[in-house]
C-alpha positions in Angstrom: 0.2 0.2 0.0 1.4 3.4 -1.4 1.1 6.4 1.6 -0.3 9.7 -0.6 -0.8 12.7 0.0 -3.4 15.0 -2.0 -3.3 18.5 -1.6 -6.2 20.5 -2.6 -9.8 19.1 -1.6 -11.7 20.3 -5.0 -13.2 18.5 -7.8 -9.6 17.1 -9.1 -8.3 16.3 -5.5 -11.5 14.8 -4.4 -11.5 12.4 -7.3 -8.5 11.6 -7.6 -8.3 10.8 -4.2 -11.3 9.0 -3.9 -10.0 7.0 -7.0 -6.3 6.3 -5.4 -7.9 5.3 -2.4 -9.9 2.7 -4.0 -6.9 1.4 -6.3 -5.3 0.5 -2.6 -3.6 3.0 -1.9 -3.5 5.0 1.5 -4.8 8.6 0.9 -4.6 11.9 2.9 -6.6 14.7 1.5 -5.8 17.7 2.7 -6.5 21.3 2.1 -6.2 24.9 4.4 -10.3 25.5 3.8 -11.0 24.2 7.1 -14.8 24.2 6.3 -14.1 22.0 3.7 -12.4 19.4 5.3 -15.2 19.4 8.5 -17.8 18.8 5.9 -15.8 15.9 4.1 -15.4 14.3 7.7 -19.0 14.3 8.4 -19.6 12.7 5.2 -20.7 15.8 3.1 -19.4 16.3 0.3 -19.0 20.1 -1.4 -19.5 19.1 -5.2 -21.3 17.5 -7.1 -20.8 14.2 -9.4 -22.0 11.3 -9.7 -21.0 8.3 -7.7 -18.4 10.5 -5.9 -19.9 10.6 -2.7 -20.4 6.9 -2.7 -16.6 6.1 -3.3 -15.5 8.6 -1.0 -17.8 7.2 2.0 -16.6 3.4 1.3 -13.2 4.3 1.6 -13.2 6.0 4.3 -14.7 3.2 6.1 -12.1 0.8 5.0 -9.2 3.3 6.3 -7.8 4.1 3.5 -8.9 7.9 3.0 -8.9 10.5 5.2 -9.2 14.3 5.1 -6.9 17.0 7.0 -6.3 20.8 7.0 -2.8 20.3 8.8 -1.5 20.7 5.4 1.9 21.1 6.4 2.3 17.7 8.8 0.4 16.0 6.2 3.2 16.6 3.6 6.0 16.1 6.2 4.5 12.2 6.9 3.9 11.2 3.5 7.0 10.4 0.6 4.3 11.5 -2.3 2.8 14.7 -2.5 -0.1 15.4 -5.2 -0.6 18.8 -6.2 -4.2 19.0 -6.8 -4.6 22.7 -6.6 -6.5 25.4 -8.2 -4.9 27.6 -11.0 -7.9 30.0 -11.7 -7.5 32.9 -14.7 -5.9 36.3 -14.2 -7.3 39.3 -15.7 -5.3 38.8 -18.6 -5.6 35.1 -19.0 -2.5 34.0 -18.0 -2.7 31.6 -14.8 -2.5 32.3 -11.2 -0.1 29.7 -9.5 0.2 31.2 -6.0 -1.3 28.1 -4.9 1.1 25.9 -6.9 4.0 28.3 -5.4 2.6 28.2 -1.6 2.4 24.3 -1.9 6.0 24.1 -3.2 7.4 26.7 -0.9 5.6 24.3 2.2 7.4 20.9 0.8 10.3 23.0 0.7 10.6 23.9 4.1 9.8 20.5 5.2 11.6 17.9 3.3 13.8 15.4 5.4 13.7 12.3 2.9 12.9 11.7 -0.6 9.6 13.4 -1.9 8.0 12.5 -5.5 5.8 15.6 -6.0 3.4 15.1 -8.9 1.7 17.8 -10.1 -2.0 16.9 -11.0 -2.9 20.7 -11.3 -3.2 21.9 -15.0 -0.2 24.7 -15.1 1.3 26.6 -17.9 4.1 25.0 -20.0 7.6 25.4 -18.1 5.9 25.1 -14.5 7.4 22.2 -13.2 10.6 22.6 -14.3 10.3 26.3 -12.6 9.2 23.8 -9.4 12.3 21.5 -10.1 14.3 24.9 -10.2 12.8 26.1 -7.2 14.0 23.2 -5.7 18.0 23.4 -6.3 18.0 27.0 -5.8 16.6 26.3 -1.9 19.6 23.4 -2.0 17.6 20.6 -2.1 20.1 17.5 -3.3 18.4 16.3 -6.5 18.2 12.7 -4.8 16.0 14.2 -2.6 13.4 14.8 -4.6 11.6 13.4 -8.1 9.3 16.0 -9.8 6.0 14.6 -11.9 3.9 15.9 -14.3 0.3 14.3 -14.3 -2.2 16.3 -16.0 -5.4 15.3 -15.4 -8.3 14.1 -18.3 -11.7 14.1 -16.4 -15.0 15.0 -17.8 -17.3 16.6 -14.9 -20.4 14.8 -14.7 -18.1 11.3 -15.7 -15.1 11.6 -13.8 -15.5 8.4 -12.1 -15.7 6.3 -15.4 -13.3 8.5 -16.6 -10.6 7.4 -13.9 -11.5 4.0 -14.0 -11.1 4.4 -18.0 -8.6 6.1 -18.8 -7.3 6.5 -22.6 -4.3 7.3 -21.4 -1.8 8.0 -18.3 0.6 11.1 -18.5 3.9 11.3 -17.2 6.7 13.7 -17.2 9.3 12.9 -15.2 13.4 14.6 -15.5 14.9 11.0 -14.6 13.8 7.3 -13.9 13.4 7.0 -10.5 9.5 7.5 -9.7 9.0 5.3 -12.8 8.2 2.2 -11.2 6.1 3.8 -8.3 3.8 5.8 -10.6 3.4 2.4 -12.5 2.0 0.8 -9.5 0.3 3.8 -8.3 -2.2 3.7 -11.1 -2.4 0.1 -12.1 -6.2 0.0 -11.3 -6.5 2.2 -14.3 -5.5 0.2 -17.0 -4.5 2.8 -20.3 -1.7 2.9 -22.5 1.3 5.3 -20.1 2.5 7.8 -22.0 6.2 8.9 -20.3 7.6 12.4 -21.4 9.3 15.4 -20.4 8.1 17.6 -17.8 6.6 20.1 -20.6 5.9 17.6 -22.3 2.9 16.6 -20.5 2.3 19.8 -19.7 1.8 20.6 -23.7 -0.5 17.1 -24.1 -3.0 18.6 -21.5 -3.3 22.1 -23.4 -3.2 20.8 -26.9 -6.0 18.1 -25.8 -8.5 21.1 -24.6 -7.2 23.2 -27.2 -8.6 20.8 -30.2 -11.8 20.0 -28.1 -12.7 23.4 -27.8 -12.3 23.5 -31.8 -14.1 21.2 -32.5 -16.7 22.8 -31.0 -16.0 26.2 -32.5 -16.1 24.4 -35.8 -19.4 22.7 -35.0 -20.9 26.1 -34.2 -19.4 27.9 -37.1 -20.8 24.6 -39.2 -24.4 24.9 -37.8 -24.7 28.8 -38.7 -23.6 27.7 -42.1 -26.3 25.2 -41.7 -28.9 27.3 -40.6 -28.4 29.9 -43.4 -29.2 26.9 -45.8 -31.6 25.3 -44.1 -29.3 22.1 -44.0 -29.7 20.0 -40.6 -27.0 19.9 -38.8 -27.4 16.7 -36.5 -26.6 15.3 -40.5 -23.7 16.9 -41.2 -22.2 15.9 -37.5 -23.7 12.2 -38.4 -21.8 12.5 -41.9 -18.5 13.9 -39.9 -18.6 11.6 -36.8 -18.6 8.2 -39.0 -15.2 9.5 -40.1 -12.8 7.8 -37.8 -10.3 11.0 -38.4 -12.3 12.7 -36.9 -15.3 10.7 -34.4 -18.4 12.1 -33.1 -17.6 13.5 -29.8 -17.8 17.1 -29.3 -18.8 17.9 -32.7 -22.8 19.1 -30.9 -23.7 22.3 -31.7 -24.9 25.3 -29.4 -24.1 28.2 -26.7 -20.5 27.5 -26.7 -18.1 25.4 -24.2 -17.4 26.6 -20.8 -16.7 25.2 -17.4 -13.6 25.4 -15.6 -11.0 24.3 -18.1 -11.7 24.8 -21.8 -11.8 28.7 -21.5 -9.2 29.4 -19.0 -6.8 26.4 -20.7 -7.2 28.5 -23.9 -6.6 32.0 -22.5 -3.4 30.4 -20.8 -2.3 28.5 -23.4 -2.3 31.7 -25.6 -0.3 34.0 -22.9 2.3 31.0 -22.5 2.4 31.1 -26.6 2.6 34.7 -26.9 5.3 34.9 -23.9 7.4 32.9 -26.7 6.3 35.7 -29.4 4.3 32.9 -31.1 1.2 33.7 -32.8 -2.2 31.9 -32.0 -4.4 32.7 -34.9 -6.4 29.4 -34.4 -6.9 29.8 -30.9 -7.9 33.6 -31.4 -10.8 32.1 -33.8 -12.1 29.4 -31.5 -12.0 31.8 -28.7 -14.2 34.3 -31.0 -16.9 31.9 -32.2 -17.6 30.6 -29.1 -17.7 34.4 -27.7 -20.3 35.5 -30.1 -22.5 31.9 -29.7 -25.0 34.3 -26.6 -25.5 37.1 -29.5 -26.4 34.3 -32.2 -29.0 32.7 -30.1 -30.4 35.7 -28.9 -30.9 36.8 -32.6 -33.2 33.7 -33.0 -35.2 34.8 -30.5 -35.0 38.2 -31.7 -36.8 36.9 -34.8 -40.3 36.2 -32.5 -39.6 38.2 -29.5 -38.4 41.5 -31.6 -38.3 43.6 -27.9 -36.9 41.4 -24.8 -38.0 44.4 -22.6 -40.8 43.3 -20.0 -41.1 39.5 -21.6 -40.7 36.9 -18.9 -38.3 34.0 -19.8 -37.3 30.7 -18.7 -34.1 29.1 -18.5 -33.6 25.5 -18.4 -30.4 24.7 -17.3 -27.5 26.9 -15.6 -25.0 24.9 -15.1 -21.8 24.6 -17.9 -23.0 21.3 -18.7 -25.3 18.5 -17.3 -24.6 16.0 -14.1 -22.3 18.8 -12.7 -23.4 22.3 -9.8 -20.3 23.9 -11.9 -21.3 27.0 -13.1 -17.9 28.6 -13.5 -17.9 30.1 -17.0 -21.5 28.7 -17.8 -22.9 30.2 -21.0 -26.4 30.1 -19.7 -25.0 32.8 -17.2 -23.5 34.6 -19.9 -26.6 34.4 -21.7 -28.7 35.1 -18.2 -27.3 38.1 -17.7 -27.8 39.6 -21.6 -31.2 38.9 -21.2 -31.4 40.5 -17.9 -29.9 43.6 -19.5 -32.1 43.6 -22.6 -34.7 44.2 -19.9 -36.7 40.9 -19.8 -37.9 38.9 -16.8 -35.9 36.1 -16.1 -37.1 32.8 -14.1 -34.2 29.4 -14.2 -34.5 26.0 -13.2 -31.7 23.5 -12.8 -31.8 20.2 -11.4 -28.9 20.3 -9.5 -28.3 24.1 -8.8 -30.5 27.1 -7.4 -29.3 30.2 -9.3 -28.5 33.4 -6.6 -28.1 35.9 -9.3 -29.9 39.4 -8.5 -33.0 40.1 -11.0 -33.5 36.1 -11.8 -36.2 34.2 -10.0 -34.6 30.3 -9.6 -37.1 27.8 -9.6 -37.1 24.2 -7.5 -39.8 23.1 -10.0 -39.5 22.5 -13.5 -43.2 23.5 -14.8 -44.0 26.0 -12.3 -41.2 28.2 -13.8 -42.6 28.3 -17.5 -46.0 29.5 -16.3 -46.6 32.5 -18.5 -43.7 32.9 -19.8 -43.1 34.4 -23.5 -40.5 31.9 -24.6 -38.5 28.8 -22.5 -34.8 28.5 -23.4 -32.8 25.0 -23.1 -29.7 26.5 -22.2 -28.0 23.1 -20.6 -29.3 19.6 -22.2 -29.7 18.0 -19.2 -31.6 14.5 -20.1 -35.0 16.0 -18.4 -35.1 18.4 -20.3 -35.4 16.4 -23.4 -38.0 14.1 -21.7 -40.3 16.9 -20.7 -44.0 16.5 -20.8 -44.5 19.4 -24.0 -48.1 19.1 -23.8 -47.9 20.5 -20.1 -45.1 23.2 -21.2 -48.0 24.4 -24.2 -50.5 24.3 -21.5 -48.5 26.9 -19.0 -46.6 29.2 -21.1 -48.0 32.7 -22.3 -46.4 32.3 -25.6 -45.1 28.9 -26.9 -41.5 30.1 -28.1 -39.1 26.9 -27.3 -35.4 27.8 -28.1 -33.3 24.8 -28.2 -29.6 26.3 -27.6 -28.3 23.2 -26.8 -29.6 21.4 -30.2 -30.7 18.4 -27.8 -35.0 18.5 -28.4 -36.7 16.8 -31.4 -38.3 19.6 -33.0 -41.1 17.8 -34.7 -42.0 16.5 -31.2 -42.1 20.3 -30.0 -44.1 21.3 -33.3 -47.2 18.7 -32.6 -47.3 19.8 -29.0 -48.7 23.2 -30.6 -45.0 24.9 -29.7 -42.8 27.0 -32.1 -39.2 25.5 -32.5 -36.2 27.5 -32.8 -32.9 26.3 -33.4 -29.4 27.0 -35.3 -29.0 24.4 -37.7 -32.1 22.4 -36.8 -35.1 22.4 -38.6 
């Protein structure tokens, strides 16, 4: 049994801690936020991720998973330190590495024996080389530590599946010393192992997210062209997806990408490239298309409601994607803010989140939220929205406008129930 200290009890840290414990390791998950640790020790999970609560409870009961806010002591008493702290964006788009820096300082100040320091957090190219250099600058002998870059590739809402069925596990190292331990650490999640340099591992993570974001913006731009020519975009996506060189994933058209990863990572990669005087024309275009999606759907709504002032607009879904409670960079929130700016009376419903936003009314009942609404917008593709009782929806609304901003509904079914269906690239 390998003993591991995971620093950070956020989304990545908790998911990774639970999985590593399930793989048979003894995991100490630590965080400076005492209230969060208190919640976890009481059996409460501060984030929503399907199946995570049960997995944490199981491994806590088996004595393989522990939670503490004594970061310094936990780092001192474990030979493997896995860093999973946040790297939020700064105003200029670069990554804020202050949490990383604080943890590195703590490790350097307490190191007494050999440590494997694994960076799970998403960090800009060159960060782990910088961490390695800090250890050397502080007089730590190279035989006393190894720095490892081990980026995560977890989809929110599917994180446990991804960690138990990974398509790859990436390690960036400077020496061969930690490789045997790293292989054993993740032997429960069988997948191809990719060993590269520290910066190579960082670039794999950024390149992966940049490519996924590019596919989404590509899909949205093609959907616009389909809309102009009255072509069903889903047929086009199906045709693209059958090509093994392209694949069907991430070709759904809609409001655009959001969440804690893609927007932040693209901005950080762009900033990192500019530091080396590398132009990022493709990344710029990807972000430009994504940023214009809200306006595109509002224009579609304006074809039937030219003036939104005073109109009651209900928005179903406020999280950036289904099966999560994450609101970070949610396109739905951006859409809601634009509706408010145009004078609309905005009502919301989400299966998980009660939105606390000024000038909005959040509902706990899906169908009550649309009472006397002029329009209903599907902003997050929760499965229960696709399975809605559209006859009931029709009976409750003042007008009959359904704006499918996620291309997840069957337009024919909507129309059969007497409702007006609006989409982009959808007939």
